[in-house]
C-alpha positions in Angstrom: 17.4 94.2 87.0 19.3 95.6 89.9 23.0 96.1 89.9 25.1 94.9 92.8 27.0 97.7 94.6 30.8 97.5 94.2 32.6 96.0 97.1 34.5 98.9 98.7 35.8 99.8 102.2 32.4 100.9 103.3 30.9 97.6 102.5 33.5 95.5 104.3 32.6 93.8 107.5 33.5 95.2 110.9 36.0 92.4 111.5 38.0 93.3 108.3 38.1 97.0 109.4 39.2 96.1 112.9 41.9 93.8 111.5 43.1 96.4 109.0 43.3 99.1 111.7 45.2 96.9 114.2 47.8 95.8 111.6 48.5 99.4 110.7 49.1 100.3 114.4 51.4 97.3 114.9 53.4 98.3 111.7 54.0 101.8 113.0 55.4 100.4 116.3 57.8 98.1 114.4 58.8 100.9 112.2 59.5 103.1 115.2 61.7 100.4 116.8 63.6 99.9 113.6 64.1 103.7 113.2 65.5 104.0 116.7 67.8 101.0 116.1 69.1 102.5 112.9 69.6 105.9 114.5 71.5 104.3 117.4 73.8 102.5 115.0 74.4 105.7 113.1 75.1 107.6 116.3 77.6 104.9 117.4 79.4 105.0 114.0 79.6 108.8 114.1 81.0 108.8 117.6 83.5 106.1 116.7 84.6 108.1 113.6 85.1 111.2 115.7 87.2 109.3 118.3 89.3 107.8 115.5 89.9 111.2 114.0 91.0 112.7 117.3 93.4 109.7 117.8 94.9 110.1 114.4 95.3 113.9 114.9 97.1 113.3 118.2 99.3 110.7 116.6 100.2 113.0 113.7 101.1 115.8 116.2 103.3 113.4 118.2 105.1 112.3 115.0 105.6 116.0 114.0 107.0 116.8 117.5 109.3 113.8 117.4 110.7 115.0 114.0 111.2 118.5 115.5 113.1 117.0 118.5 115.4 114.9 116.3 116.1 117.7 113.9 116.9 120.1 116.8 119.5 117.6 118.0 121.0 117.1 114.6 121.1 120.9 113.9 122.9 121.4 117.2 125.5 118.7 116.4 126.1 120.2 112.9 127.2 123.5 114.6 129.9 121.8 116.8 133.5 122.1 115.6 135.4 119.0 114.7 137.3 118.7 118.0 134.0 118.8 119.9 132.4 116.2 117.7 135.5 114.0 118.0 135.7 114.3 121.8 134.1 111.2 123.4 131.3 112.2 125.8 131.0 115.8 124.5 127.7 115.0 122.7 125.4 113.3 125.2 124.4 109.8 124.2 121.0 109.9 126.0 118.4 112.7 126.4 114.7 113.2 127.1 112.3 115.8 125.8 108.6 116.5 126.2 105.7 117.2 123.8 105.1 120.8 125.2 108.1 122.2 127.0 106.4 125.5 127.8 103.5 123.9 129.6 103.5 123.4 133.4 105.6 120.5 134.5 102.7 118.1 135.1 101.0 119.0 131.8 103.8 118.7 129.3 102.4 115.6 127.6 104.2 112.8 125.9 107.8 112.1 127.0 110.3 111.4 124.3 113.4 109.4 125.2 116.3 109.6 122.8 119.8 108.3 122.1 122.6 109.6 119.9 125.0 107.1 118.3 128.2 108.4 116.9 130.0 106.1 114.4 132.5 106.3 111.6 130.9 107.3 108.3 130.0 104.4 106.0 132.4 105.6 103.2 135.0 103.7 101.4 137.2 106.6 100.5 140.3 108.1 102.1 138.2 110.9 103.4 136.2 108.5 105.6 138.3 109.3 108.7 137.2 112.9 108.4 133.5 112.2 108.5 131.3 110.9 111.4 127.8 109.6 111.2 125.3 110.7 113.9 122.1 108.7 114.3 119.4 110.1 116.6 116.8 107.6 117.7 113.6 108.7 119.5 111.1 106.5 121.4 107.8 107.4 123.0 104.5 105.8 124.1 101.4 107.5 122.8 98.1 107.9 124.7 96.7 104.6 123.4 99.8 102.9 125.0 101.2 102.3 121.5 105.1 102.4 121.5 106.7 104.4 118.6 110.3 104.7 117.5 111.8 107.1 114.9 115.3 107.5 113.7 117.3 110.0 111.6 120.9 110.2 110.6 123.3 112.8 109.3 127.0 113.1 108.4 129.4 115.6 109.9 132.6 116.4 108.1 135.9 117.9 109.5 135.6 120.8 107.1 131.7 121.0 107.2 129.3 123.7 108.2 130.8 124.4 111.6 133.9 125.9 109.9 131.7 128.7 108.5 130.0 129.8 111.7 131.6 132.6 113.5 
């Protein structure tokens, strides 16, 4: 009795081998297209992340500079004596500053527009007439055309810090 040979790849018909080879080639083309599509999406996501990071860094720098400008104005006001603080018009009510004052004129960056409001201190004591409140408000438009506004306040007393500066 003769045994039948096991059916293996070498015993398949030529049509089966041709079909198998063609489907493997088509699969590698589909795989290549999918790989390119995935790589393209990953590249776009990475570029978007880098752009967002640059934008947020610039925004943080603009905020830090705005804080510096406001503190500079308030520290200057704190050094005035009481008669200067009380004189209307001595402290300018409007001002402008730039992101980088040391850069050439056309490359100074963001322009900050500010105002200083002087009012009576919100105190309910008899000392309230000897205290003034200064509020510095700063506005600017960042590179993405987004408007920003920051504000900071301080109190200045008749017998405050300015009395101790020689």
